[in-house]
N, C-alpha and C positions, 0 to 999 in steps of 0.2 A: 570462790564465792559460792554462796548457797544457791543462786539461781543459775548458775552455769553447769553445763553438762560435764561429767568427768571425762578426762582425756583418755583416749584409748592407748594401750600399752605400745603399739607400734609407733604412734606419734611421739610418745615420750622417749622411746629408744632412738629414734631417728634424731630427735633433738639432742639427746645425750652425745650421739656420734658426731653430730655436726659441731657441738660445743668442744669435744675433745679434739677433733680435727683442727678447728680454729685455733685452739690453744697451742697445738703442736706447730702449726704453720706460723703463728705469731712469734714463736721462739726462734724461727729461722730468719726473721727480719732483723735489720740492723737496730741497734738500741734506740737511735733517734726516731725511727719510724715507729717502733713499738710504742715509745713514749707519747708521740703525738696521736696515734690512734687510740691509745687508752684514754688520754685526756679528752679527746673529742667524743669518741663513741661509747665509752663506758662512764666516764665522769661527766659527760654532756657539758663540757666547758665551751664557751664561745671563743672565737679565734683570738680576740683580745686577751682573754683569760689565759689561753694557751701560751701566748707570747709573754705574758707576765710571769708565768710559771717557769718557762724555759729560759727567759732572760734574752730571747732573740726577737728581732723586729717581726711584726705581723706579716710583712711582706716575705718573710723567709718561712714562716710557719704554714701559710696557706699552700704554697707549692709543695712543701715537704709532706703535708697531709695527703695532697693529690697523689704524689709519688708513692707514699706508703700504701694507700688504698689500691693503686695500680699493682704494686709489687705483691700485695696480699692476694689480689684477684688472680695474678698469674700463677702464684703458688697453689691456689685453690683448683684452678683449672688443670695444672700439671698433675695434682693429686687425683683429680677426677679421670684424667686420661690414663694415668697409671692403674688406677682401679679397674677401668674398663678394659684395658689390655690384659689384665690378669683375671678378668671375669669375676670380680668382687662385687 
């Protein structure tokens, strides 16, 4: 936008690294977890819409999304621990 300040290179680099890390970690998740996370967080679909796309009951999709988020968070924390252990 014209009125916003340009973003500094460090912020842009960190955002790029986070995006790359997220993509790599997403690839480690089971397909059904990746699918529901992408539908909810990227495509911004409602739970009902996700259930319609996957063909599963909404009562199945909501817990699956919760487990997917938890799994992704664990992977992210493990990545951070590994980086801290190696001084990255």
